[in-house]
NUROKOL-41378 format. One record per residue (C-alpha): x, y, z. Coordinates in Angstrom, 3 decimals. Layout:
% residues N
        c1        c2        c3
         X         Y         Z
...
***
This chain:
% residues 190
        c1        c2        c3
    -4.184    20.655    28.461
    -6.086    23.659    30.612
    -8.882    24.591    27.411
   -12.412    23.926    26.800
   -11.086    21.207    24.264
    -8.808    19.523    27.077
    -8.702    15.494    27.433
    -8.749    13.776    30.518
    -6.320    11.522    30.446
    -3.394    11.979    27.295
    -0.834    13.011    29.668
    -1.459     9.973    31.803
    -1.606     7.719    29.042
     1.968     9.188    27.543
     3.440     8.622    31.202
     1.547     5.263    31.405
     3.297     4.150    28.004
     6.631     5.551    28.992
     6.541     3.354    32.052
     5.489     0.349    30.133
     8.350     0.766    27.447
    11.516     1.532    30.164
     9.988    -0.524    32.969
     8.626    -3.552    31.604
    10.628    -3.725    28.087
    13.831    -1.935    29.271
    13.920     0.605    27.041
    16.203     3.462    27.586
    14.681     7.109    28.600
    17.270     8.159    26.198
    15.987     6.760    23.055
    12.485     8.508    23.151
    11.251    12.028    22.697
     8.094    12.722    24.730
     5.689    15.571    23.878
     3.128    16.804    26.252
     1.075    19.844    26.834
     2.013    20.381    30.093
     5.763    21.028    29.316
     6.317    23.910    28.314
     9.628    23.014    26.720
     8.323    19.936    24.707
     4.703    20.822    23.501
     3.312    18.978    20.763
     2.981    21.502    18.487
     2.966    20.601    14.721
     6.593    21.704    14.304
     7.853    19.410    17.286
     5.682    16.469    16.349
     6.913    16.753    13.042
    10.613    16.997    13.779
     9.834    14.240    16.545
     8.957    11.876    13.631
    11.620    12.774    11.296
    13.993    11.926    14.325
    12.350     8.856    14.706
    12.671     7.341    11.313
    15.848     8.860    10.117
    18.948     6.663    10.197
    16.854     3.622    10.579
    18.716     0.366    10.172
    17.891    -2.958     9.785
    17.222    -4.563    13.331
    16.413    -1.337    14.762
    12.707    -1.284    16.935
    10.785     2.185    16.904
     7.456     3.048    18.505
     5.259     5.823    18.200
     2.177     6.827    20.540
     0.010     9.363    20.159
    -2.672    10.116    22.609
    -4.866    13.145    22.028
    -7.402    14.564    19.743
    -7.910    12.948    15.995
   -10.386    14.240    13.347
   -10.949    14.021     9.542
   -10.652    16.815     6.976
   -11.465    16.335     3.121
    -8.942    14.552     1.039
    -7.568    17.169    -1.687
    -6.395    14.385    -4.110
    -9.302    11.999    -3.783
    -7.353     8.847    -3.011
    -9.260     8.093     0.201
   -12.292     5.647    -0.254
   -14.681     7.614     2.241
   -13.278    10.874     0.837
   -11.565    11.862     4.022
    -7.952    11.989     5.294
    -7.610    11.090     9.042
    -5.934    13.432    10.945
    -4.095    14.296    14.282
    -4.418    17.504    16.121
    -1.549    19.057    17.619
    -1.974    21.935    20.254
    -1.320    24.602    17.665
    -3.697    23.213    14.945
    -5.808    26.314    14.492
    -3.171    28.187    13.207
    -0.557    25.274    12.235
    -3.029    22.964    10.330
    -4.100    19.593    11.653
    -1.328    16.326    10.234
    -3.129    14.250     7.695
    -2.398    10.352     7.844
    -0.485    11.243     4.556
     1.690    13.387     5.850
     2.321    10.956     8.552
     2.981     8.041     6.476
     5.716     9.701     4.507
     7.650    11.157     7.782
     7.646     7.702     9.493
     6.418     4.804     7.460
     7.237     5.520     3.435
    11.035     5.313     3.832
    11.729     3.037     6.473
    14.190     0.371     5.415
    13.626    -3.450     5.252
    14.491    -4.947     8.596
    12.985    -2.269    10.642
     9.899    -2.372    12.742
     7.669     0.172    13.649
     4.735    -0.326    16.004
     2.236     2.761    16.549
    -0.424     3.322    18.711
    -2.737     6.019    17.809
    -5.387     6.610    20.831
    -7.657     9.088    19.150
   -10.760     9.630    17.233
   -10.772     8.524    13.669
    -7.599     6.577    13.894
    -8.638     3.534    12.305
    -6.245     3.911     9.034
    -4.165     6.759    10.400
    -1.135     5.787     8.887
    -2.756     4.687     5.820
    -1.238     1.206     6.016
    -1.788    -1.583     3.255
    -4.216    -3.660     5.206
    -6.736    -3.354     8.204
    -7.752    -5.679    10.328
   -11.548    -6.065    10.073
   -12.886    -8.307    12.962
   -13.286   -11.205    10.319
   -10.240   -10.868     7.917
    -7.877    -8.357     6.687
    -9.144    -5.603     3.904
    -6.557    -3.961     1.564
    -6.715    -0.132     1.823
    -7.181     1.787    -1.476
    -4.759     4.508    -0.434
    -1.840     2.423     1.410
     1.774     3.276     2.000
     3.850     0.613     1.468
     7.112     0.391     3.003
    10.171    -1.913     3.304
     9.627    -1.872     6.926
     7.411    -4.137     9.275
     4.636    -1.605    10.344
     2.065    -2.517    12.485
    -0.409    -0.053    14.082
    -3.134    -0.335    17.105
    -6.007     2.219    16.955
    -8.771     3.219    19.218
   -11.022     3.257    16.444
   -12.297     2.788    13.229
   -12.047     5.833    10.825
   -15.538     7.064    11.198
   -15.584     6.359    14.924
   -14.645     8.150    18.080
   -12.335     7.027    20.727
   -13.347     6.309    24.502
   -11.985     7.062    27.543
   -11.261     4.664    30.383
    -9.739     4.455    33.518
    -6.910     2.561    35.459
    -7.706    -0.131    38.373
    -6.823     3.109    40.312
    -9.329     5.953    38.862
    -6.770     7.672    36.628
    -8.328     8.937    33.434
    -6.523     7.554    30.280
    -7.378     6.466    26.657
    -9.302     2.808    26.547
    -6.438     1.810    23.765
    -3.755     3.049    26.078
    -4.749     1.785    29.185
    -5.446    -1.875    27.593
    -1.647    -1.945    26.456
    -0.611    -0.423    29.917
***
């Protein structure tokens, strides 16, 4: 926000998704943590994103329904362990990534997927570039069928993710019916 790398619709995406969850699906606002880079008290820094993901998954119990939405910059970096089929980890970029680092799909999976107990459902929407396997889930829909991943995070929980694009692709911008900017994936949901 307010930088050379500013995306046009991320803040709109967050507010639109929040409206969808509260107004259409009845989720209480008190059950949500929202980070946007126009809010100095809740910036999407690496520390705040990690703390919010821990908060989301901690104490999850059978019957709980969780939702994670990210709209922002995504990228890739070399996988130092050699687990990824293409040799690259998918990442999200917190606002302080230049000094705090990117957050890899491996780390996201560890924070919010791997330890979910049976009977918990997590739905994730990642509206960012290179997000196809952004949580390293066991299976990816390839348009004609499912592909088993080489580096999956298995979880007892039921985890589904919708991504804005494939790992080697970039996400697109869109506009609402009223011309407001947003990510194409989030706009499709809202």
